[in-house]
HTML snippet that shows the backbone in 3Dmol.js (N, CA, C, O; Angstrom):
<script src="https://3Dmol.org/build/3Dmol-min.js"></script>
<div id="view" style="width:600px;height:400px;position:relative"></div>
<script>
const pdb = `
ATOM      1  N   UNK A   1      71.730  97.492  73.855  1.00  0.00           N
ATOM      2  CA  UNK A   1      73.058  98.079  73.907  1.00  0.00           C
ATOM      3  C   UNK A   1      73.731  97.643  75.200  1.00  0.00           C
ATOM      4  O   UNK A   1      73.127  97.719  76.270  1.00  0.00           O
ATOM      5  N   UNK A   2      74.945  97.199  75.112  1.00  0.00           N
ATOM      6  CA  UNK A   2      75.684  96.738  76.274  1.00  0.00           C
ATOM      7  C   UNK A   2      76.277  97.943  76.993  1.00  0.00           C
ATOM      8  O   UNK A   2      76.902  98.812  76.384  1.00  0.00           O
ATOM      9  N   UNK A   3      76.063  97.969  78.306  1.00  0.00           N
ATOM     10  CA  UNK A   3      76.569  99.078  79.095  1.00  0.00           C
ATOM     11  C   UNK A   3      77.856  98.642  79.797  1.00  0.00           C
ATOM     12  O   UNK A   3      77.892  97.592  80.437  1.00  0.00           O
ATOM     13  N   UNK A   4      78.894  99.438  79.677  1.00  0.00           N
ATOM     14  CA  UNK A   4      80.181  99.099  80.270  1.00  0.00           C
ATOM     15  C   UNK A   4      80.241  99.588  81.709  1.00  0.00           C
ATOM     16  O   UNK A   4      80.055 100.776  81.975  1.00  0.00           O
ATOM     17  N   UNK A   5      80.500  98.671  82.636  1.00  0.00           N
ATOM     18  CA  UNK A   5      80.631  99.020  84.052  1.00  0.00           C
ATOM     19  C   UNK A   5      81.937  98.439  84.572  1.00  0.00           C
ATOM     20  O   UNK A   5      82.368  97.376  84.126  1.00  0.00           O
ATOM     21  N   UNK A   6      82.567  99.136  85.515  1.00  0.00           N
ATOM     22  CA  UNK A   6      83.810  98.599  86.084  1.00  0.00           C
ATOM     23  C   UNK A   6      83.544  97.275  86.796  1.00  0.00           C
ATOM     24  O   UNK A   6      82.512  97.116  87.447  1.00  0.00           O
ATOM     25  N   UNK A   7      84.461  96.338  86.676  1.00  0.00           N
ATOM     26  CA  UNK A   7      84.300  95.045  87.334  1.00  0.00           C
ATOM     27  C   UNK A   7      85.062  94.981  88.649  1.00  0.00           C
ATOM     28  O   UNK A   7      84.905  94.019  89.401  1.00  0.00           O
ATOM     29  N   UNK A   8      85.874  95.970  88.939  1.00  0.00           N
ATOM     30  CA  UNK A   8      86.643  95.987  90.178  1.00  0.00           C
ATOM     31  C   UNK A   8      85.748  96.409  91.331  1.00  0.00           C
ATOM     32  O   UNK A   8      85.033  97.407  91.234  1.00  0.00           O
ATOM     33  N   UNK A   9      85.784  95.656  92.415  1.00  0.00           N
ATOM     34  CA  UNK A   9      84.981  96.010  93.579  1.00  0.00           C
ATOM     35  C   UNK A   9      85.820  96.592  94.690  1.00  0.00           C
ATOM     36  O   UNK A   9      85.286  96.999  95.721  1.00  0.00           O
ATOM     37  N   UNK A  10      87.124  96.639  94.501  1.00  0.00           N
ATOM     38  CA  UNK A  10      88.024  97.165  95.523  1.00  0.00           C
ATOM     39  C   UNK A  10      87.974  98.680  95.606  1.00  0.00           C
ATOM     40  O   UNK A  10      87.497  99.351  94.691  1.00  0.00           O
ATOM     41  N   UNK A  11      88.470  99.209  96.712  1.00  0.00           N
ATOM     42  CA  UNK A  11      88.475 100.653  96.908  1.00  0.00           C
ATOM     43  C   UNK A  11      89.863 101.253  96.705  1.00  0.00           C
ATOM     44  O   UNK A  11      90.045 102.455  96.894  1.00  0.00           O
ATOM     45  N   UNK A  12      90.841 100.440  96.324  1.00  0.00           N
ATOM     46  CA  UNK A  12      92.196 100.937  96.101  1.00  0.00           C
ATOM     47  C   UNK A  12      92.226 101.841  94.874  1.00  0.00           C
ATOM     48  O   UNK A  12      91.535 101.601  93.884  1.00  0.00           O
ATOM     49  N   UNK A  13      93.040 102.879  94.965  1.00  0.00           N
ATOM     50  CA  UNK A  13      93.145 103.788  93.827  1.00  0.00           C
ATOM     51  C   UNK A  13      93.890 103.107  92.689  1.00  0.00           C
ATOM     52  O   UNK A  13      94.721 102.227  92.914  1.00  0.00           O
ATOM     53  N   UNK A  14      93.587 103.518  91.476  1.00  0.00           N
ATOM     54  CA  UNK A  14      94.209 102.951  90.284  1.00  0.00           C
ATOM     55  C   UNK A  14      95.427 103.788  89.914  1.00  0.00           C
ATOM     56  O   UNK A  14      95.379 105.018  89.950  1.00  0.00           O
ATOM     57  N   UNK A  15      96.512 103.119  89.561  1.00  0.00           N
ATOM     58  CA  UNK A  15      97.719 103.817  89.137  1.00  0.00           C
ATOM     59  C   UNK A  15      97.759 103.899  87.619  1.00  0.00           C
ATOM     60  O   UNK A  15      97.416 102.944  86.921  1.00  0.00           O
ATOM     61  N   UNK A  16      98.174 105.030  87.129  1.00  0.00           N
ATOM     62  CA  UNK A  16      98.381 105.209  85.697  1.00  0.00           C
ATOM     63  C   UNK A  16      99.705 104.538  85.324  1.00  0.00           C
ATOM     64  O   UNK A  16     100.549 104.320  86.192  1.00  0.00           O
ATOM     65  N   UNK A  17      99.895 104.207  84.035  1.00  0.00           N
ATOM     66  CA  UNK A  17     101.147 103.558  83.622  1.00  0.00           C
ATOM     67  C   UNK A  17     102.405 104.316  84.054  1.00  0.00           C
ATOM     68  O   UNK A  17     103.378 103.696  84.482  1.00  0.00           O
ATOM     69  N   UNK A  18     102.398 105.644  83.948  1.00  0.00           N
ATOM     70  CA  UNK A  18     103.575 106.417  84.353  1.00  0.00           C
ATOM     71  C   UNK A  18     103.833 106.296  85.855  1.00  0.00           C
ATOM     72  O   UNK A  18     104.984 106.247  86.289  1.00  0.00           O
ATOM     73  N   UNK A  19     102.754 106.248  86.649  1.00  0.00           N
ATOM     74  CA  UNK A  19     102.905 106.082  88.094  1.00  0.00           C
ATOM     75  C   UNK A  19     103.448 104.685  88.422  1.00  0.00           C
ATOM     76  O   UNK A  19     104.248 104.525  89.343  1.00  0.00           O
ATOM     77  N   UNK A  20     103.005 103.681  87.662  1.00  0.00           N
ATOM     78  CA  UNK A  20     103.520 102.321  87.867  1.00  0.00           C
ATOM     79  C   UNK A  20     105.002 102.259  87.539  1.00  0.00           C
ATOM     80  O   UNK A  20     105.777 101.609  88.242  1.00  0.00           O
ATOM     81  N   UNK A  21     105.395 102.942  86.460  1.00  0.00           N
ATOM     82  CA  UNK A  21     106.820 102.950  86.093  1.00  0.00           C
ATOM     83  C   UNK A  21     107.654 103.638  87.172  1.00  0.00           C
ATOM     84  O   UNK A  21     108.770 103.208  87.466  1.00  0.00           O
ATOM     85  N   UNK A  22     107.118 104.701  87.760  1.00  0.00           N
ATOM     86  CA  UNK A  22     107.808 105.382  88.856  1.00  0.00           C
ATOM     87  C   UNK A  22     107.966 104.471  90.065  1.00  0.00           C
ATOM     88  O   UNK A  22     109.022 104.442  90.695  1.00  0.00           O
ATOM     89  N   UNK A  23     106.915 103.732  90.383  1.00  0.00           N
ATOM     90  CA  UNK A  23     106.979 102.772  91.486  1.00  0.00           C
ATOM     91  C   UNK A  23     108.030 101.705  91.214  1.00  0.00           C
ATOM     92  O   UNK A  23     108.813 101.362  92.100  1.00  0.00           O
ATOM     93  N   UNK A  24     108.050 101.182  89.999  1.00  0.00           N
ATOM     94  CA  UNK A  24     109.037 100.163  89.630  1.00  0.00           C
ATOM     95  C   UNK A  24     110.456 100.718  89.760  1.00  0.00           C
ATOM     96  O   UNK A  24     111.360 100.020  90.219  1.00  0.00           O
ATOM     97  N   UNK A  25     110.644 101.958  89.359  1.00  0.00           N
ATOM     98  CA  UNK A  25     111.965 102.586  89.443  1.00  0.00           C
ATOM     99  C   UNK A  25     112.409 102.715  90.903  1.00  0.00           C
ATOM    100  O   UNK A  25     113.569 102.460  91.226  1.00  0.00           O
ATOM    101  N   UNK A  26     111.475 103.115  91.792  1.00  0.00           N
ATOM    102  CA  UNK A  26     111.811 103.241  93.208  1.00  0.00           C
ATOM    103  C   UNK A  26     112.121 101.877  93.834  1.00  0.00           C
ATOM    104  O   UNK A  26     113.051 101.754  94.632  1.00  0.00           O
ATOM    105  N   UNK A  27     111.343 100.858  93.471  1.00  0.00           N
ATOM    106  CA  UNK A  27     111.611  99.514  93.989  1.00  0.00           C
ATOM    107  C   UNK A  27     112.977  99.006  93.527  1.00  0.00           C
ATOM    108  O   UNK A  27     113.729  98.414  94.301  1.00  0.00           O
ATOM    109  N   UNK A  28     113.281  99.249  92.255  1.00  0.00           N
ATOM    110  CA  UNK A  28     114.566  98.809  91.717  1.00  0.00           C
ATOM    111  C   UNK A  28     115.717  99.540  92.416  1.00  0.00           C
ATOM    112  O   UNK A  28     116.735  98.924  92.731  1.00  0.00           O
ATOM    113  N   UNK A  29     115.566 100.833  92.658  1.00  0.00           N
ATOM    114  CA  UNK A  29     116.605 101.604  93.354  1.00  0.00           C
ATOM    115  C   UNK A  29     116.793 101.095  94.778  1.00  0.00           C
ATOM    116  O   UNK A  29     117.921 100.978  95.257  1.00  0.00           O
ATOM    117  N   UNK A  30     115.698 100.795  95.448  1.00  0.00           N
ATOM    118  CA  UNK A  30     115.803 100.274  96.810  1.00  0.00           C
ATOM    119  C   UNK A  30     116.489  98.910  96.809  1.00  0.00           C
ATOM    120  O   UNK A  30     117.313  98.629  97.680  1.00  0.00           O
ATOM    121  N   UNK A  31     116.157  98.069  95.846  1.00  0.00           N
ATOM    122  CA  UNK A  31     116.756  96.733  95.771  1.00  0.00           C
ATOM    123  C   UNK A  31     118.248  96.818  95.505  1.00  0.00           C
ATOM    124  O   UNK A  31     119.012  95.972  95.970  1.00  0.00           O
ATOM    125  N   UNK A  32     118.664  97.823  94.768  1.00  0.00           N
ATOM    126  CA  UNK A  32     120.071  97.946  94.410  1.00  0.00           C
ATOM    127  C   UNK A  32     120.869  98.742  95.440  1.00  0.00           C
ATOM    128  O   UNK A  32     122.070  98.953  95.273  1.00  0.00           O
ATOM    129  N   UNK A  33     120.202  99.181  96.497  1.00  0.00           N
ATOM    130  CA  UNK A  33     120.894  99.951  97.527  1.00  0.00           C
ATOM    131  C   UNK A  33     121.854  99.050  98.305  1.00  0.00           C
ATOM    132  O   UNK A  33     121.747  97.825  98.253  1.00  0.00           O
ATOM    133  N   UNK A  34     122.776  99.658  99.015  1.00  0.00           N
ATOM    134  CA  UNK A  34     123.785  98.943  99.778  1.00  0.00           C
ATOM    135  C   UNK A  34     123.141  98.095 100.874  1.00  0.00           C
ATOM    136  O   UNK A  34     123.628  97.009 101.188  1.00  0.00           O
ATOM    137  N   UNK A  35     122.053  98.587 101.452  1.00  0.00           N
ATOM    138  CA  UNK A  35     121.414  97.879 102.569  1.00  0.00           C
ATOM    139  C   UNK A  35     120.900  96.496 102.190  1.00  0.00           C
ATOM    140  O   UNK A  35     120.922  95.586 103.018  1.00  0.00           O
ATOM    141  N   UNK A  36     120.440  96.322 100.953  1.00  0.00           N
ATOM    142  CA  UNK A  36     119.852  95.047 100.546  1.00  0.00           C
ATOM    143  C   UNK A  36     120.797  94.187  99.708  1.00  0.00           C
ATOM    144  O   UNK A  36     120.408  93.119  99.233  1.00  0.00           O
ATOM    145  N   UNK A  37     122.010  94.637  99.530  1.00  0.00           N
ATOM    146  CA  UNK A  37     122.934  93.882  98.705  1.00  0.00           C
ATOM    147  C   UNK A  37     123.140  92.477  99.279  1.00  0.00           C
ATOM    148  O   UNK A  37     123.454  92.316 100.458  1.00  0.00           O
ATOM    149  N   UNK A  38     122.958  91.476  98.435  1.00  0.00           N
ATOM    150  CA  UNK A  38     123.126  90.063  98.791  1.00  0.00           C
ATOM    151  C   UNK A  38     122.086  89.569  99.797  1.00  0.00           C
ATOM    152  O   UNK A  38     122.331  88.594 100.509  1.00  0.00           O
ATOM    153  N   UNK A  39     120.941  90.224  99.864  1.00  0.00           N
ATOM    154  CA  UNK A  39     119.843  89.777 100.726  1.00  0.00           C
ATOM    155  C   UNK A  39     118.767  89.130  99.860  1.00  0.00           C
ATOM    156  O   UNK A  39     118.611  89.495  98.694  1.00  0.00           O
ATOM    157  N   UNK A  40     118.016  88.166 100.420  1.00  0.00           N
ATOM    158  CA  UNK A  40     116.944  87.525  99.634  1.00  0.00           C
ATOM    159  C   UNK A  40     115.901  88.532  99.140  1.00  0.00           C
ATOM    160  O   UNK A  40     115.328  88.370  98.062  1.00  0.00           O
ATOM    161  N   UNK A  41     115.669  89.559  99.931  1.00  0.00           N
ATOM    162  CA  UNK A  41     114.669  90.562  99.554  1.00  0.00           C
ATOM    163  C   UNK A  41     115.067  91.326  98.304  1.00  0.00           C
ATOM    164  O   UNK A  41     114.206  91.850  97.598  1.00  0.00           O
ATOM    165  N   UNK A  42     116.357  91.394  98.024  1.00  0.00           N
ATOM    166  CA  UNK A  42     116.829  92.116  96.848  1.00  0.00           C
ATOM    167  C   UNK A  42     116.243  91.501  95.580  1.00  0.00           C
ATOM    168  O   UNK A  42     115.746  92.222  94.716  1.00  0.00           O
ATOM    169  N   UNK A  43     116.297  90.194  95.466  1.00  0.00           N
ATOM    170  CA  UNK A  43     115.750  89.517  94.287  1.00  0.00           C
ATOM    171  C   UNK A  43     114.240  89.719  94.209  1.00  0.00           C
ATOM    172  O   UNK A  43     113.700  89.921  93.122  1.00  0.00           O
ATOM    173  N   UNK A  44     113.551  89.668  95.354  1.00  0.00           N
ATOM    174  CA  UNK A  44     112.098  89.858  95.371  1.00  0.00           C
ATOM    175  C   UNK A  44     111.711  91.246  94.867  1.00  0.00           C
ATOM    176  O   UNK A  44     110.772  91.392  94.084  1.00  0.00           O
ATOM    177  N   UNK A  45     112.445  92.267  95.325  1.00  0.00           N
ATOM    178  CA  UNK A  45     112.139  93.633  94.889  1.00  0.00           C
ATOM    179  C   UNK A  45     112.434  93.831  93.409  1.00  0.00           C
ATOM    180  O   UNK A  45     111.675  94.502  92.710  1.00  0.00           O
ATOM    181  N   UNK A  46     113.521  93.258  92.931  1.00  0.00           N
ATOM    182  CA  UNK A  46     113.846  93.368  91.506  1.00  0.00           C
ATOM    183  C   UNK A  46     112.798  92.663  90.653  1.00  0.00           C
ATOM    184  O   UNK A  46     112.418  93.160  89.593  1.00  0.00           O
ATOM    185  N   UNK A  47     112.332  91.506  91.115  1.00  0.00           N
ATOM    186  CA  UNK A  47     111.290  90.777  90.396  1.00  0.00           C
ATOM    187  C   UNK A  47     109.990  91.573  90.395  1.00  0.00           C
ATOM    188  O   UNK A  47     109.331  91.687  89.361  1.00  0.00           O
ATOM    189  N   UNK A  48     109.623  92.120  91.538  1.00  0.00           N
ATOM    190  CA  UNK A  48     108.395  92.924  91.629  1.00  0.00           C
ATOM    191  C   UNK A  48     108.489  94.138  90.711  1.00  0.00           C
ATOM    192  O   UNK A  48     107.528  94.465  90.015  1.00  0.00           O
ATOM    193  N   UNK A  49     109.633  94.805  90.704  1.00  0.00           N
ATOM    194  CA  UNK A  49     109.816  95.976  89.843  1.00  0.00           C
ATOM    195  C   UNK A  49     109.661  95.600  88.377  1.00  0.00           C
ATOM    196  O   UNK A  49     109.046  96.336  87.605  1.00  0.00           O
ATOM    197  N   UNK A  50     110.213  94.466  87.994  1.00  0.00           N
ATOM    198  CA  UNK A  50     110.112  94.010  86.612  1.00  0.00           C
ATOM    199  C   UNK A  50     108.664  93.719  86.228  1.00  0.00           C
ATOM    200  O   UNK A  50     108.217  94.092  85.143  1.00  0.00           O
ATOM    201  N   UNK A  51     107.941  93.058  87.113  1.00  0.00           N
ATOM    202  CA  UNK A  51     106.537  92.734  86.826  1.00  0.00           C
ATOM    203  C   UNK A  51     105.672  93.995  86.754  1.00  0.00           C
ATOM    204  O   UNK A  51     104.799  94.102  85.893  1.00  0.00           O
ATOM    205  N   UNK A  52     105.912  94.935  87.644  1.00  0.00           N
ATOM    206  CA  UNK A  52     105.148  96.192  87.631  1.00  0.00           C
ATOM    207  C   UNK A  52     105.422  96.945  86.337  1.00  0.00           C
ATOM    208  O   UNK A  52     104.504  97.498  85.730  1.00  0.00           O
ATOM    209  N   UNK A  53     106.678  96.970  85.914  1.00  0.00           N
ATOM    210  CA  UNK A  53     107.033  97.645  84.662  1.00  0.00           C
ATOM    211  C   UNK A  53     106.346  96.987  83.457  1.00  0.00           C
ATOM    212  O   UNK A  53     105.844  97.679  82.571  1.00  0.00           O
ATOM    213  N   UNK A  54     106.325  95.660  83.430  1.00  0.00           N
ATOM    214  CA  UNK A  54     105.648  94.946  82.343  1.00  0.00           C
ATOM    215  C   UNK A  54     104.152  95.246  82.359  1.00  0.00           C
ATOM    216  O   UNK A  54     103.547  95.459  81.308  1.00  0.00           O
ATOM    217  N   UNK A  55     103.561  95.262  83.543  1.00  0.00           N
ATOM    218  CA  UNK A  55     102.138  95.564  83.659  1.00  0.00           C
ATOM    219  C   UNK A  55     101.849  96.989  83.203  1.00  0.00           C
ATOM    220  O   UNK A  55     100.829  97.239  82.560  1.00  0.00           O
ATOM    221  N   UNK A  56     102.734  97.923  83.529  1.00  0.00           N
ATOM    222  CA  UNK A  56     102.565  99.311  83.101  1.00  0.00           C
ATOM    223  C   UNK A  56     102.579  99.408  81.578  1.00  0.00           C
ATOM    224  O   UNK A  56     101.785 100.145  80.992  1.00  0.00           O
ATOM    225  N   UNK A  57     103.483  98.663  80.938  1.00  0.00           N
ATOM    226  CA  UNK A  57     103.555  98.682  79.474  1.00  0.00           C
ATOM    227  C   UNK A  57     102.295  98.099  78.847  1.00  0.00           C
ATOM    228  O   UNK A  57     101.773  98.642  77.873  1.00  0.00           O
ATOM    229  N   UNK A  58     101.808  96.998  79.404  1.00  0.00           N
ATOM    230  CA  UNK A  58     100.578  96.389  78.892  1.00  0.00           C
ATOM    231  C   UNK A  58      99.395  97.324  79.099  1.00  0.00           C
ATOM    232  O   UNK A  58      98.555  97.484  78.214  1.00  0.00           O
ATOM    233  N   UNK A  59      99.337  97.941  80.277  1.00  0.00           N
ATOM    234  CA  UNK A  59      98.246  98.870  80.578  1.00  0.00           C
ATOM    235  C   UNK A  59      98.254 100.055  79.611  1.00  0.00           C
ATOM    236  O   UNK A  59      97.200 100.483  79.141  1.00  0.00           O
ATOM    237  N   UNK A  60      99.433 100.578  79.320  1.00  0.00           N
ATOM    238  CA  UNK A  60      99.541 101.700  78.384  1.00  0.00           C
ATOM    239  C   UNK A  60      99.082 101.285  76.987  1.00  0.00           C
ATOM    240  O   UNK A  60      98.418 102.056  76.294  1.00  0.00           O
ATOM    241  N   UNK A  61      99.436 100.070  76.577  1.00  0.00           N
ATOM    242  CA  UNK A  61      99.002  99.575  75.264  1.00  0.00           C
ATOM    243  C   UNK A  61      97.486  99.422  75.209  1.00  0.00           C
ATOM    244  O   UNK A  61      96.862  99.766  74.205  1.00  0.00           O
ATOM    245  N   UNK A  62      96.898  98.913  76.273  1.00  0.00           N
ATOM    246  CA  UNK A  62      95.440  98.749  76.326  1.00  0.00           C
ATOM    247  C   UNK A  62      94.753 100.107  76.248  1.00  0.00           C
ATOM    248  O   UNK A  62      93.779 100.273  75.515  1.00  0.00           O
ATOM    249  N   UNK A  63      95.264 101.081  77.008  1.00  0.00           N
ATOM    250  CA  UNK A  63      94.659 102.423  76.984  1.00  0.00           C
ATOM    251  C   UNK A  63      94.785 103.060  75.604  1.00  0.00           C
ATOM    252  O   UNK A  63      93.851 103.712  75.137  1.00  0.00           O
ATOM    253  N   UNK A  64      95.932 102.878  74.947  1.00  0.00           N
ATOM    254  CA  UNK A  64      96.122 103.445  73.609  1.00  0.00           C
ATOM    255  C   UNK A  64      95.191 102.781  72.605  1.00  0.00           C
ATOM    256  O   UNK A  64      94.626 103.448  71.738  1.00  0.00           O
ATOM    257  N   UNK A  65      95.032 101.470  72.723  1.00  0.00           N
ATOM    258  CA  UNK A  65      94.139 100.749  71.818  1.00  0.00           C
ATOM    259  C   UNK A  65      92.692 101.171  72.040  1.00  0.00           C
ATOM    260  O   UNK A  65      91.941 101.348  71.081  1.00  0.00           O
ATOM    261  N   UNK A  66      92.300 101.332  73.294  1.00  0.00           N
ATOM    262  CA  UNK A  66      90.933 101.764  73.598  1.00  0.00           C
ATOM    263  C   UNK A  66      90.666 103.155  73.028  1.00  0.00           C
ATOM    264  O   UNK A  66      89.578 103.422  72.519  1.00  0.00           O
ATOM    265  N   UNK A  67      91.652 104.033  73.112  1.00  0.00           N
ATOM    266  CA  UNK A  67      91.486 105.379  72.565  1.00  0.00           C
ATOM    267  C   UNK A  67      91.353 105.329  71.045  1.00  0.00           C
ATOM    268  O   UNK A  67      90.543 106.052  70.464  1.00  0.00           O
ATOM    269  N   UNK A  68      92.149 104.476  70.404  1.00  0.00           N
ATOM    270  CA  UNK A  68      92.073 104.346  68.943  1.00  0.00           C
ATOM    271  C   UNK A  68      90.728 103.784  68.509  1.00  0.00           C
ATOM    272  O   UNK A  68      90.146 104.245  67.528  1.00  0.00           O
ATOM    273  N   UNK A  69      90.235 102.790  69.237  1.00  0.00           N
ATOM    274  CA  UNK A  69      88.929 102.202  68.913  1.00  0.00           C
ATOM    275  C   UNK A  69      87.825 103.235  69.112  1.00  0.00           C
ATOM    276  O   UNK A  69      86.889 103.314  68.316  1.00  0.00           O
ATOM    277  N   UNK A  70      87.938 104.020  70.169  1.00  0.00           N
ATOM    278  CA  UNK A  70      86.941 105.061  70.425  1.00  0.00           C
ATOM    279  C   UNK A  70      86.925 106.086  69.297  1.00  0.00           C
ATOM    280  O   UNK A  70      85.858 106.495  68.838  1.00  0.00           O
ATOM    281  N   UNK A  71      88.113 106.501  68.852  1.00  0.00           N
ATOM    282  CA  UNK A  71      88.184 107.465  67.740  1.00  0.00           C
ATOM    283  C   UNK A  71      87.604 106.857  66.464  1.00  0.00           C
ATOM    284  O   UNK A  71      86.903 107.534  65.712  1.00  0.00           O
ATOM    285  N   UNK A  72      87.898 105.582  66.223  1.00  0.00           N
ATOM    286  CA  UNK A  72      87.385 104.907  65.040  1.00  0.00           C
ATOM    287  C   UNK A  72      85.863 104.812  65.074  1.00  0.00           C
ATOM    288  O   UNK A  72      85.201 105.058  64.066  1.00  0.00           O
ATOM    289  N   UNK A  73      85.309 104.457  66.230  1.00  0.00           N
ATOM    290  CA  UNK A  73      83.850 104.345  66.308  1.00  0.00           C
ATOM    291  C   UNK A  73      83.178 105.707  66.137  1.00  0.00           C
ATOM    292  O   UNK A  73      82.100 105.797  65.550  1.00  0.00           O
ATOM    293  N   UNK A  74      83.811 106.767  66.647  1.00  0.00           N
ATOM    294  CA  UNK A  74      83.256 108.108  66.446  1.00  0.00           C
ATOM    295  C   UNK A  74      83.306 108.489  64.969  1.00  0.00           C
ATOM    296  O   UNK A  74      82.360 109.071  64.437  1.00  0.00           O
ATOM    297  N   UNK A  75      84.405 108.161  64.320  1.00  0.00           N
ATOM    298  CA  UNK A  75      84.537 108.448  62.895  1.00  0.00           C
ATOM    299  C   UNK A  75      83.496 107.680  62.083  1.00  0.00           C
ATOM    300  O   UNK A  75      82.873 108.238  61.180  1.00  0.00           O
ATOM    301  N   UNK A  76      83.312 106.415  62.401  1.00  0.00           N
ATOM    302  CA  UNK A  76      82.289 105.633  61.715  1.00  0.00           C
ATOM    303  C   UNK A  76      80.894 106.197  61.968  1.00  0.00           C
ATOM    304  O   UNK A  76      80.046 106.196  61.075  1.00  0.00           O
ATOM    305  N   UNK A  77      80.662 106.675  63.179  1.00  0.00           N
ATOM    306  CA  UNK A  77      79.382 107.308  63.482  1.00  0.00           C
ATOM    307  C   UNK A  77      79.146 108.548  62.659  1.00  0.00           C
ATOM    308  O   UNK A  77      78.029 108.790  62.201  1.00  0.00           O
ATOM    309  N   UNK A  78      80.184 109.338  62.464  1.00  0.00           N
ATOM    310  CA  UNK A  78      80.069 110.552  61.645  1.00  0.00           C
ATOM    311  C   UNK A  78      79.781 110.179  60.197  1.00  0.00           C
ATOM    312  O   UNK A  78      79.010 110.847  59.507  1.00  0.00           O
ATOM    313  N   UNK A  79      80.424 109.087  59.747  1.00  0.00           N
ATOM    314  CA  UNK A  79      80.252 108.667  58.354  1.00  0.00           C
ATOM    315  C   UNK A  79      78.956 107.880  58.151  1.00  0.00           C
ATOM    316  O   UNK A  79      78.595 107.548  57.022  1.00  0.00           O
ATOM    317  N   UNK A  80      78.264 107.586  59.248  1.00  0.00           N
ATOM    318  CA  UNK A  80      77.003 106.860  59.133  1.00  0.00           C
ATOM    319  C   UNK A  80      77.169 105.354  59.080  1.00  0.00           C
ATOM    320  O   UNK A  80      76.238 104.648  58.695  1.00  0.00           O
ATOM    321  N   UNK A  81      78.328 104.850  59.455  1.00  0.00           N
ATOM    322  CA  UNK A  81      78.561 103.412  59.392  1.00  0.00           C
ATOM    323  C   UNK A  81      78.388 102.685  60.719  1.00  0.00           C
ATOM    324  O   UNK A  81      78.567 101.469  60.787  1.00  0.00           O
ATOM    325  N   UNK A  82      78.045 103.412  61.764  1.00  0.00           N
ATOM    326  CA  UNK A  82      77.892 102.744  63.070  1.00  0.00           C
ATOM    327  C   UNK A  82      76.572 103.077  63.681  1.00  0.00           C
ATOM    328  O   UNK A  82      76.263 102.609  64.776  1.00  0.00           O
TER     329      UNK A  82
END
`;
const viewer = $3Dmol.createViewer("view");
viewer.addModel(pdb, "pdb");
viewer.setStyle({}, {cartoon: {color: "spectrum"}});
viewer.zoomTo();
viewer.render();
</script>
């Protein structure tokens, strides 16, 4: 039986998809503020916010799929098929 272990060796905390979306929203708001208007950093922050938002969506899809697979395997176990 294959045992699942985390492959991340870092000590940084993991953000949930909703937390990532909140971070993206704050970055986007900062980029659109008057202080950064027409500055090179504005484009960088908007790009970072967009990438974080995309990653949050992918992460949420992966978590939902993992939950569905887990429910399916439990159901198959109950039915005697796993």
